C-alpha positions as CSV (number, residue, x, y, z in Angstrom):
1,M,0.0,0.0,0.0
2,D,2.8,2.5,0.8
3,A,4.2,2.1,-2.8
4,Q,0.9,3.1,-4.2
5,V,0.7,6.1,-1.9
6,D,4.2,7.2,-3.1
7,V,3.1,6.9,-6.7
8,F,0.0,9.0,-6.2
9,K,2.0,11.6,-4.1
10,A,4.6,11.8,-6.9
11,L,2.0,12.3,-9.6
12,G,0.2,14.9,-7.5
13,D,2.3,17.8,-8.8
14,E,1.8,19.5,-12.2
15,T,5.6,19.7,-13.0
16,R,6.1,16.0,-12.3
17,L,3.0,15.2,-14.4
18,K,4.6,17.1,-17.3
19,I,7.9,15.3,-16.9
20,V,6.1,11.9,-16.9
21,K,4.1,12.9,-20.0
22,C,7.3,13.8,-21.8
23,L,8.9,10.6,-20.9
24,L,6.0,8.6,-22.3
25,T,7.3,9.4,-25.8
26,Q,11.1,9.1,-25.3
27,E,13.9,9.2,-22.8
28,Y,15.4,12.5,-21.8
29,C,18.4,14.0,-20.0
30,A,17.4,16.2,-17.0
31,C,18.8,19.3,-18.8
32,E,16.4,18.8,-21.7
33,F,13.3,19.5,-19.5
34,T,14.2,23.1,-18.7
35,F,13.2,24.2,-22.3
36,D,9.5,23.2,-22.1
37,I,8.8,22.9,-18.4
38,Q,10.4,26.3,-17.7
39,K,11.9,25.4,-14.4
40,D,15.6,25.6,-13.4
41,Q,17.8,22.6,-13.4
42,T,17.8,22.2,-9.7
43,T,14.0,22.1,-9.5
44,I,13.8,19.6,-12.4
45,S,16.4,17.4,-10.7
46,R,14.4,17.4,-7.4
47,H,11.2,16.4,-9.2
48,L,13.0,13.7,-11.1
49,K,14.4,12.3,-7.8
50,I,10.9,12.1,-6.4
51,L,9.7,10.2,-9.5
52,V,12.6,7.8,-9.3
53,D,12.1,7.2,-5.6
54,A,8.4,6.5,-6.2
55,G,9.4,3.8,-8.7
56,I,7.9,5.6,-11.7
57,L,11.2,6.4,-13.5
58,K,14.6,4.9,-13.9
59,S,17.9,6.6,-14.6
60,E,21.0,5.6,-16.5
61,K,24.3,7.4,-16.7
62,K,25.5,7.9,-20.3
63,G,28.7,9.8,-20.5
64,R,28.3,13.0,-18.5
65,N,24.5,12.9,-18.6
66,I,21.9,11.0,-16.6
67,I,19.1,9.8,-18.9
68,Y,15.6,9.3,-17.5
69,S,12.9,7.0,-18.7
70,I,9.7,5.3,-17.5
71,K,10.6,2.3,-15.3
72,D,8.9,-0.4,-17.4
73,K,6.0,-1.4,-19.6
74,A,3.6,-1.9,-16.7
75,T,4.3,1.6,-15.4
76,I,3.8,3.0,-18.9
77,D,0.4,1.2,-19.2
78,M,-0.6,2.5,-15.7
79,L,0.3,6.1,-16.6
80,K,-1.6,5.9,-19.9
81,N,-4.7,4.5,-18.0
82,F,-4.5,7.6,-15.8
83,G,-4.9,9.7,-18.9
84,I,-1.4,11.4,-18.6
85,E,-0.7,10.7,-22.2
86,G,-3.4,13.3,-23.3
87,M,-1.8,16.2,-21.4
88,A,-0.2,19.0,-23.4
89,C,3.6,19.0,-22.9
90,C,7.0,18.6,-24.5
91,E,6.4,20.6,-27.6
92,G,9.5,22.7,-27.0
93,I,12.0,20.1,-25.8
94,K,15.1,20.0,-27.9
95,Y,16.4,16.5,-28.0
96,E,20.1,16.8,-28.8
97,R,22.8,14.5,-27.6
């Protein structure tokens, strides 16, 4: 039950919902979120940590960057069932690596 509470708490913030929506389409480096979500790097990183700690996201170090993605297919399906996929987001993200 505590894991479910953590998921709902993590998704109870507009910025984190936008991050998750973006990650439903592809993986991103934390620095790439600042373009569309319009928050500073420190704030984005704090939100990403909350999502990782809740078991929604996973991270992988690639070179100097940490790349974030949705944890697994079951989590993707759960998020789509919540309707997160239909939110407006990510139009301005520049995906350059």
